[in-house]
N, C-alpha and C positions, 0 to 999 in steps of 0.2 A: 313444478308444472307451470307451463306458460298459460297466459290468460286465454289464448286460443284453445289449448288443450282442455282447459277448465270448462270453457263454454261448450266445446264439442262433447265432453263427457256429461254435461248438464249437472255438474256437482255444485255444492253450495259454497265452495271456497271463494274467497275474495282476496286477490293479490293486493298486498299493501305496498305503498311506495312512500318515499320521503323526499321532500325538497331540501337540498343542502345549500347553505350559503357558499359563496365562492371560496372563502378561507378553508372551511371544512372540506369541501370537495377537493381543492388543490392539495391539502395536507394528506388526505387519504390516497389520492392518486399518486403523489410523490412517494409515499411509503410503499405502495404496491409496485411502483416502478423499480425502487431499490431492491425490493424482495425478488422481483422477477430477474433483475440483474444478478443477484446472488445465486439464484437457482441456475441460471445460464452458466455462471462461473463454476458451479459444482458439476454441471454436466461436462463442461470443458475439462475439468480436473479428471473426471472419469475417462474421457476420450484421450487424454494425454497421460494416462496411467500414473496419476499422482499417488503419493503414499497414503495409505488408508487413514492414518490419524490426521493428516492434513485435511482430508475430505470431511472427516467426522467433525473437526473444529468448525469448518465452514457450514456444515449442516446444522450444527448447534446454533451458530450465529443467525442462520436463516429462520430457525425455529423461534429464537428470541425475537427476531423482527416481526414474525407473524403474531406472537403473543402480544407484543407492543401494539401492533395494529389493532388487535382485538380489544385491548384495554381502551385505546382511544375511541374506537367505534362504540364500545359499550358505554363509556362515559358520556359521549354525545347522545346516545340513545336514551340514557336515564335522564339527562338534563333536558331533553327536548320531548321525545315521543312519550316516554313514561309519565313525565310530569304533566304534560298536556292532557293525556288520557285520564289520569287520576283526577285532575281538576274538572274534566268533563264528565266524571262519574263512571268511567269505563274501568271497573275494578278487575275485569278479566286480564287487563294488562299486567297486573302484578303477578298473576299466575303464569303468564307467558314469560315474564322476566325470570321467575323462579325456575322454569323449565330450561331456559337458555343458560342460566348459571349452572344448572346441573350438567348440561352438555359440556360446558367449558371446564368443569372440574373433574372430568373423568380421568 
């Protein structure tokens, strides 16, 4: 839900954001650009009637790249957001982390 939608609905949600340093930002964007390229490549394989197992291998590679992206993002989150919130006494952050780990491990 966007902040505008949240305000229109007069709900109590607060959208969180995070300032990322240049190194973290560039790393995440580069990873996403490579993943985007992999997905476009898979689409091209479909359009060019590539053999099924060749496509499956590329899909597995894209999935592994997304998993790697998630690992890096989660590591950064724990080292920054979670650590800072715990130091600030925001214990609900741990519960949020447990929930997100549950979603990742489905």
